[in-house]
C-alpha positions as CSV (number, residue, x, y, z in Angstrom):
1,M,-0.6,0.1,-0.6
2,A,1.5,3.3,-1.2
3,T,1.3,6.4,1.6
4,N,0.4,9.7,0.8
5,P,3.7,11.6,0.9
6,A,1.4,15.1,2.8
7,G,0.5,12.8,5.4
8,K,-1.8,11.5,7.0
9,G,-5.4,13.9,6.5
10,T,-4.2,15.1,2.6
11,K,-5.5,13.4,-0.1
12,T,-4.1,14.2,-3.9
13,I,-6.4,15.8,-6.6
14,G,-5.4,15.8,-10.0
15,I,-7.6,18.0,-12.8
16,N,-7.4,17.9,-16.6
17,M,-7.6,21.3,-17.7
18,K,-7.3,23.3,-21.0
19,M,-3.2,24.1,-22.1
20,E,-4.1,27.8,-21.9
21,M,-5.5,27.8,-17.9
22,A,-2.8,25.6,-17.2
23,K,0.4,27.4,-18.5
24,E,-0.7,30.8,-17.0
25,L,-1.6,29.2,-13.9
26,E,2.9,27.8,-14.2
27,R,3.5,30.9,-15.2
28,R,1.6,33.0,-11.9
29,A,3.7,30.3,-10.2
30,S,6.7,30.4,-11.1
31,S,5.7,33.9,-11.0
32,M,6.0,33.8,-7.0
33,Q,8.9,30.9,-7.1
34,L,5.6,28.6,-6.6
35,S,5.4,24.9,-7.9
36,T,2.5,25.2,-9.8
37,G,0.6,22.8,-7.4
38,A,1.4,24.8,-4.3
39,Y,0.2,28.0,-6.2
40,C,-3.5,26.8,-6.8
41,K,-3.8,25.5,-3.2
42,I,-3.6,29.0,-2.3
43,I,-5.3,30.6,-5.0
44,L,-7.6,28.0,-3.9
45,G,-8.2,28.7,-0.8
46,E,-8.1,32.1,-0.5
47,W,-11.5,31.4,-2.9
48,I,-12.9,29.1,-0.1
49,K,-12.3,31.3,2.0
50,S,-13.9,34.1,0.6
51,G,-17.4,32.1,1.2
52,K,-18.2,33.6,-2.6
53,K,-20.1,31.8,-5.0
54,L,-19.2,30.2,-8.0
55,Q,-20.4,31.4,-11.4
56,L,-20.9,28.5,-13.6
57,K,-21.3,28.5,-17.9
58,E,-19.8,27.5,-20.5
59,S,-16.9,29.8,-22.4
């Protein structure tokens, strides 16, 4: 059985997205000297803390 490298009480989530969005996330993370995963975790955490509702619409 493999263990999660982040430790107990964590879960790894993977997502697929359009290349354009992925490149933008990588660019922003790099500009802050963060991994893309760390950057995503920060911005998602801030959004969740804000309590704002996400408006879902097709683009």
